[in-house]
C-alpha positions as CSV (number, residue, x, y, z in Angstrom):
1,X,7.2,176.5,147.2
2,X,10.5,177.7,145.7
3,X,10.6,178.6,142.0
4,X,14.0,177.7,140.5
5,X,13.5,179.8,137.4
6,X,10.8,181.1,135.1
7,X,10.7,177.8,133.2
8,X,10.0,175.7,136.2
9,X,6.7,173.9,136.4
10,X,5.2,172.9,139.8
11,X,5.3,169.1,140.2
12,X,1.9,169.0,141.9
13,X,-0.3,169.8,138.9
14,X,-2.2,167.2,137.1
15,X,-1.2,165.9,133.6
16,X,-3.8,167.9,131.7
17,X,-2.6,171.1,133.3
18,X,1.0,170.1,132.7
19,X,0.3,169.8,128.9
20,X,-1.2,173.3,129.0
21,X,1.8,174.6,130.9
22,X,4.2,173.0,128.5
23,X,2.4,174.3,125.5
24,X,2.4,177.8,127.0
25,X,6.2,177.9,127.2
26,X,6.6,176.4,123.7
27,X,8.6,173.4,124.8
28,X,5.8,170.8,124.5
29,X,7.1,169.4,121.2
30,X,10.5,168.8,122.7
31,X,9.3,166.8,125.7
32,X,10.0,163.0,125.6
33,X,7.5,161.0,127.5
34,X,8.6,157.9,129.4
35,X,8.5,154.8,127.2
36,X,7.2,151.5,128.5
37,X,8.8,148.2,127.5
38,X,5.5,147.1,125.9
39,X,6.1,149.9,123.3
40,X,9.4,148.4,122.3
41,X,9.7,145.4,120.1
42,X,11.0,142.9,122.6
43,X,11.9,140.4,120.0
44,X,15.7,140.1,119.8
45,X,17.1,139.0,116.5
46,X,19.3,136.4,118.3
47,X,17.9,134.8,121.5
48,X,20.3,133.8,124.2
49,X,19.2,130.7,126.0
50,X,19.5,130.5,129.8
51,X,18.8,127.9,132.4
52,X,16.7,129.0,135.3
53,X,18.7,126.8,137.8
54,X,21.9,128.5,136.8
55,X,20.3,131.9,137.2
56,X,18.9,131.0,140.6
57,X,22.4,130.0,141.7
58,X,23.8,133.2,140.3
59,X,21.1,135.2,142.3
60,X,22.1,133.4,145.5
61,X,25.8,134.2,144.8
62,X,24.9,137.9,144.3
63,X,22.8,137.9,147.5
64,X,26.0,136.6,149.3
65,X,28.0,139.6,147.9
66,X,29.6,138.0,144.9
67,X,29.4,139.4,141.3
68,X,27.5,142.6,142.2
69,X,27.8,143.7,138.5
70,X,24.8,141.4,137.8
71,X,22.6,144.0,139.5
72,X,23.5,146.6,136.8
73,X,22.1,146.2,133.3
74,X,24.9,148.3,131.8
75,X,27.7,146.4,133.5
76,X,26.0,143.1,132.7
77,X,25.8,144.2,129.0
78,X,29.5,145.2,129.1
79,X,30.5,141.8,130.4
80,X,28.3,140.0,127.9
81,X,29.5,141.8,124.8
82,X,33.1,141.7,126.0
83,X,32.9,137.9,126.5
84,X,31.2,137.6,123.2
85,X,34.3,139.2,121.6
86,X,36.8,137.1,123.7
87,X,35.1,133.8,124.6
88,X,38.4,132.4,126.1
89,X,38.5,135.2,128.7
90,X,39.3,138.8,129.1
91,X,42.7,140.0,130.2
92,X,42.9,143.5,131.6
93,X,40.2,146.1,130.8
94,X,36.9,145.2,129.2
95,X,37.2,145.7,125.4
96,X,33.7,147.4,125.4
97,X,33.9,150.7,127.2
98,X,31.0,151.7,129.5
99,X,30.7,155.1,127.8
100,X,29.7,153.2,124.6
101,X,26.6,151.7,126.3
102,X,23.3,153.5,126.7
103,X,20.4,152.3,128.8
104,X,17.4,153.1,126.5
105,X,14.8,151.3,128.7
106,X,14.7,149.9,132.2
107,X,11.8,148.9,134.4
108,X,11.5,146.4,137.2
109,X,11.6,143.4,134.8
110,X,13.2,144.4,131.5
111,X,16.1,146.5,130.3
112,X,17.4,147.4,126.8
113,X,20.9,148.6,126.3
114,X,22.2,150.2,123.1
115,X,25.8,149.3,122.1
116,X,27.7,151.9,120.1
117,X,31.2,150.4,119.8
118,X,33.1,149.7,116.6
119,X,34.7,146.6,118.0
120,X,31.4,144.6,117.9
121,X,28.5,144.1,115.6
122,X,26.1,143.9,118.6
123,X,23.9,147.0,118.5
124,X,21.3,146.2,121.2
125,X,21.1,143.9,124.2
126,X,17.9,142.8,125.9
127,X,18.0,141.8,129.6
128,X,15.4,140.5,132.0
129,X,15.2,139.8,135.7
130,X,14.2,136.2,135.4
131,X,14.7,135.2,139.1
132,X,13.5,138.2,141.1
133,X,11.7,141.1,139.6
134,X,12.8,143.8,142.0
135,X,15.9,146.0,142.4
136,X,17.8,143.2,144.1
137,X,17.2,140.8,141.2
138,X,20.1,140.0,138.8
139,X,19.9,140.8,135.1
140,X,20.1,138.0,132.5
141,X,20.8,138.6,128.8
142,X,17.9,137.1,126.9
143,X,18.9,138.3,123.4
144,X,20.6,140.8,121.2
145,X,20.4,142.5,117.8
146,X,23.3,142.9,115.4
147,X,24.3,145.5,112.8
148,X,23.3,144.3,109.3
C-alpha cells in the first residue's frame, strides 16, 4: 500500500480504529461526518406542489435526451430560482449564478441546495426524485425556505 504522506490513514481500517487514528493525529474534532437527510428538517417553509403525471412526462423527456439539467440538483435549483425571479421567462444568462449555490445534502432520493444570492430571498431549496429514485431520476423542487 502506498502512503501519500504522514497524515494519511489507511482506508481498510474499521470505524473504531479510524476514530483512534484521528484522535492520535489531533484532527478528530475537525472531521465532519456524512449527514443523512433524516437529520435535516425536511419541512420547507413554502411547499411547491407538483403533479406526478407531469413529472413522469418530464422523466420520459429526459430519458429521450431532452432537458438533461433535471438530472442535476444544482442546475434544477438554478432554473427554479431564476424562473421564480422572472416568471415570464429568462433572456440570456440565468440571473442566479451557479457559484452562489451549494449542495448541502444529496442522496438517492433527496437533495438540499443552499442559495446565497442577493438577488433572491430564497435561501434553501428542497428537491426530491419523485419518479425514479436512482441516478437517472429527475429532480423535482418540493419546497423552499426564504430569508426572514
